[in-house]
N, C-alpha and C positions, 0 to 999 in steps of 0.2 A: 432476149433469153426467154424461150418459150415457157419454161417452168414458172418464172416470175409472172409473165403475162397471164398464164392460166390461173394462178392464184388470185391475181388482181380481178380477173373476170368472175371468178367464183365467189370470192369473199370480200372484195373491195366494194365500198359504198360511196357514191358521190353524194355529198351533203349540200351541194350548191356553193356559190361564191368561190369556185376553184378549189374547194377542199375535198380531198379523196381520203376516206377513212380506210386505212389498211392496218388497223390496230391488232387484228387477230394473227398477223404473221410478221410485222415489222415494228410498229410503233408502241405497242403496249405489251403484247405477247410476241415473242420472237421465235420463229421457226429456225432452229439451229442448223438443220440440214440445208434449208434454203440459203441461209447466210454463208454456210461453208461453200456451197456451189457458186454463189455470187462472188465471194472473196477469191475463189480460184479463177473465175472468169476475169475479174478485175486484174488480178496478178498477171494473167496471160496477156491482157490488153495493154498493160503498162510496163511490162518487164523491160522493154527496150529503152525506157526513159531512165532506168537505173535510180529509182528513188531510194532515199536513205531514211525517210520518215513518212508515215501516213498521218495526215491531219484531218480532224473532223470536228463537228460541233456536238456538244452534249445535248441530248441523250440518244436520240434515234439514229444518229450516224455512227454510234460506237460499234454496234454489232457488225455492220458490213465493213467498217474500217478495220476492226480487229481481225476479221477473217482474211481480209486483203493483206494486212501486215503479216499475218501468219504465213501465208503462201509466198510472200516476198522475203520473209525472214528478216523483217525490220521492225522497229518499235512503232507503236501508234500513240499519238498525242491527241488529246481532245481538249478543245476550248471549253472552259468552264463558264457557266452563266453567273455564278456567285464565287467570290474570292474567299477561299478557306483561310483559316489562320495559319496554316502550314505553308502558304505561298509567300514568297518574298514581297517586300514592299514595292519594288520596281517590277512591273509586269508589262506585257504587251496587251493592250486593251483596245477594242473597237466595239461599236454597237451595230446591230442589224435588226431589221423588222422581223418579227415572228409572224408568219402567215396564219398559223393556227391560233396563236394567242392574241393577235391584233395589237401588240405592243412592241416597243423596242426592247431588245435584250442585249445584255453585255456578252461579249465573247472575250475570255481572258486566258492567256497562256503564260506560264512561267518561262523566263528566258533559259533556265537550266535544262528544259526539255525541248527547246527549239533554238539551238545555238546557230550562229552565223555559219554559212557555208553548207547547210543541209540541203538536200534535194527533196522537195516536198511534193507528195501526191495527196491531193484533197479528195476524200471520199465522203459522200453524204447520202441521206436517204432520198431526198427530193431535189430536183433542179426545176424550179419554176421561174420566178423573176430573176433568180441569180443573186439576190440580196445577201443571203446567209453565206453562200460560197464566196461572194465578193468580200465579205467580212473576213473570211478565212484567208483570202488572198492578201488582204491588207496586213493581217498578222504575220503572214509569211514574209512579206516585204519588210515589215518593221523589224523582223528578226535578222534581216540580212541573208535570208535563205533564198533558194531558187525554186520557183514553182515549175514542176515538170509535167503535171497532168491533173485533170479533174474528172472524177467519176461520180455518177449518181445512180442509185437503184432505179428510180422512176423519174422520168422527165415529163413535164407538162409543156410541150413544145409551144403551144399557143400563148404562153405567158412571156415568151421572148428572152428568157435568160441565157439560152445558148448563144445567141448572137452577140450578147455583151461579153460573154466569157471567151468566145473564139477570138476576140480582139487581143487576148493575152498571148496568143501565139503558141499555145500548148494544146496537146490532144484533149478533147472532151468526149467522153463516152457515157452513154446511159444504157442500162440493161433492158428497160422497157420504156418506150417513148409513146406517150399519149398525145395525139394530134387534136382531139376534140373531146369535150365532155358535155353531153346534152341530155338532161333528164337522167335516166338510168343507163344511157348508152355511152360507152367509152369507145373511142376509135383509136386504134394503135397504128403506128407507122410500120409499114412492111420493112423487114430487114433486107 
């Protein structure tokens, strides 16, 4: 998606160790027009999978997931990192490494919002090693739901996450695919 690639090239900052700072339009400050366009594109890409829920991880995945769910006209559920007192005692829980925090984080979903039989589309901000998305896959499986697709705004292809996720047998789409990050140079996959 050229609009996203252009913003990454203009405002993205490679911080080293595989970390790409896109805080000005995705991760801290959110560009609502960009998220709307990304959501519309994900809805187009995954419409034929007939999802009934969009699942994401708190917090950076919420904006693209919400816009995707809007265009698919289905609910979005996000895995919480901390269990609020409003959540029931029995929950779906897994852990996944946080690439930017350097620690393991909890991913928690209430069974009331991810019941068995749902058709789940996972949408997140990044696809790198695939660890967070695999955590969301485990939550989907624990719920007795069916995974129908995986989408990421930005893929860092060189970290190998796609290869792991493609073994799940569902469509995997990214809107901007980075094949290499070297110094200040980002190399994007040609569409």
